[in-house]
N, C-alpha and C positions, 0 to 999 in steps of 0.2 A: 845729043846736042844740048837736050833739056837738062839731063843729068848733070853734063859736064857745066853747064851754067849755074846750076844749084850749088855743085859743089865749090865752084869759085866765089860764088855769092858768099857761101857760108865761111869759106876760108879766109877770105881777105880782111874782114874785121878782127881778125883774131892775130894777124901778122902784120903785112904792110901797110894796110889801111886801119889799123888799130884807133879808135876813137880817142882814146889817152895819149898815147906815147908819140902818135902820129899827126893826128889832127888837133891833138891839144884841146880836147874839149872835155866838160864836165868835172874841170879840175877842182870846183869848190866843194864838191863832196868828198875830194880826196883829203882836202884839209879839215873838213868837219866831221866825218865820222869813223875816219880809219885808225882811231886812237883805241878801239876795240875791235877784234874780230867778229864777235858775235853782232855787234852793229851794223858792221860793214856787210855781213852775209845778208842780214836782212834787208838794207838799202839797195843791196845789189838784185836780189830777188824782186824787189818792188821796181827797179827801173827796167829789168828784162821783161817783166810783164807789161809794163806800160809800153814800151817802146815795141815789141814783138806786137802787141794786138792793135796796138794805136796804128802801126804801120799797115796791118792788114785790113783794118776797118777803112781807113783812109783810101787805100789802094781799091777796095771793093767800090766806093763811092766817088772816085777822083773824076770820072766824065762828068758827073752831075754837080761839081763844085764850082760855082763861078769865080771867076778869077779873082773879083774885088773883094771877096770876101773869105778867100782862101784861108788866110792865116787864121782868122778868127774860127772857122770850121776846124781847122787843126787844132787849136788851142783848146775848143769846147771838148773834143774828143779825147784830148790827151788829159784834160782835166778830169773827165769822168772816169777813165782807168785810176787815176792817182786817188780820186774820192774812194773807188772801190778799194785800193790797197789800204788807203788810211782807216777806213771803217773797219776792214778785215782784222788789221792789226790791233785796232781799240778793241775789237771784240774778243779776239783770241790771246792777244799778247799785250795786255794793257801796260805791263811795266816797260817793255821795250817801246811801246808808243809813246810813253812820257819821257823817253829819252830822245826818241827820234820824231815826235809830233812836228814840230817846224821844220825838219830837214825833207819830211814826207813832201810835204806841199811844194817843196822847191823842186820835185822831179818836173813839174809843169814846165819850168822854165829851164831846163836841162838840154844845153845845146846839142847834147847827143841825140835825144828824142825827135827834137824840132829838126836836127839837121838832117837825119836819115829820113824824115817824113818828106821833107823839101827835096832832097836830094834822089832818093830811091823809091819810096811808095808811091809819090805821085806820076812816076814815070814807069812803073811796071807793075805787072799782075799780082793778085793778092798772095798767092803761095809765095811766090819769089820775093815778096815784101816781108812776108812773115818769116822766112829764113835770115834775111839780111836784119830784121829786126831782132832777132833772137841772138843771132851772131855778134851783132853790135853790144847786146847786153852782155854776151859772153866777154867780149874782148873787155870791155869797160870792167866787168866784174874780176876776171883775173888779176888785173893791175891792181885794183882797190884792194883785194884780199892778199896779195903778195905785200904790199905796203902796209896793211893792218898786221899782217903776221909779224912782221920785222919791228913796227912800233910798239904793238903790245908787249913783246917779247922783252925789248930792251927797255921799254919804260916802265914795266910794271913786276918784270921776271915771270908771266903768267900769259898762259893762251887759254881763251874761253873761260876764265875763271879757274882754271886749274893751275897750280903752283908749278913752274919747270925749272926754274933756276933756283940754286939753293941760298941759304942765308949769305954766302961768300959773294953774291951778285950785289952791285950797288946801281939802283934803278936810275936810267937816266930820265930825267925830269922832262926835259926837252921833248922827248919822243911822244910823251901824250898831251903835249901843247900844239897850238896850230903850227910854229914854226917847224916841228918836227915832221909834219906831213907836207911841209912846202920841201924840205930838205931831201925827204926819202922820195918824193916825187921827180924832183930835180936829178937824183943820183940814178934812181930807175930809168929815167930817159936817157941818160948819158950812156949807160951800160947797154940798152938795147939799141941805141943807134950806132954805139961804137962796134958792138959785138956781132950784130945781126943785118941790120938794115944797111949800114955803110959797107959790109962786107956782100950783102947780097946785090948792091947797087954796082960794085966792081966787079962781080961776076956776070953782070947783064951787061956791061960795056966791054968786057972781055972779049 
């Protein structure tokens, strides 16, 4: 039973309860950082670290958090882990920190992090909350990485700084601009809903 619950908790955010293309959360970072695959990977790792450990920490102390200050405690815990990410990035990857500095701080207000804490971590045990947080971060991550892959490839003809498309390719400038992130996210959500989620619902009702 416990193993089945852990498996279900892990798989849900990767598919039918994905935080981005089902719950439509955390899309600000989709527009902001997915113009480069490298930037996106760093942001994804930061969000995964923050949401997993924030969920675990708040689940540990959930019985001792007064309801009146619940949101403040959640914000303080999330901010602590975001600061760790920010300091680590500044110390070990300063060039990336200069590019992502303002956006790393916005992880504190990312709806995915707060949403999973509120909806799951405060009602479940620490281990399950850690799994949910990690899976939610992974579900968020593969969507952003997929969008970043297409945007960087079409926008610059390169991936991770390496030239992929030859001189024959004309860069799509719109792909490295915010509207490119909006369009790619919309197309991604449409494809997933039409190809997978809609089909899954039809099979459930069949």
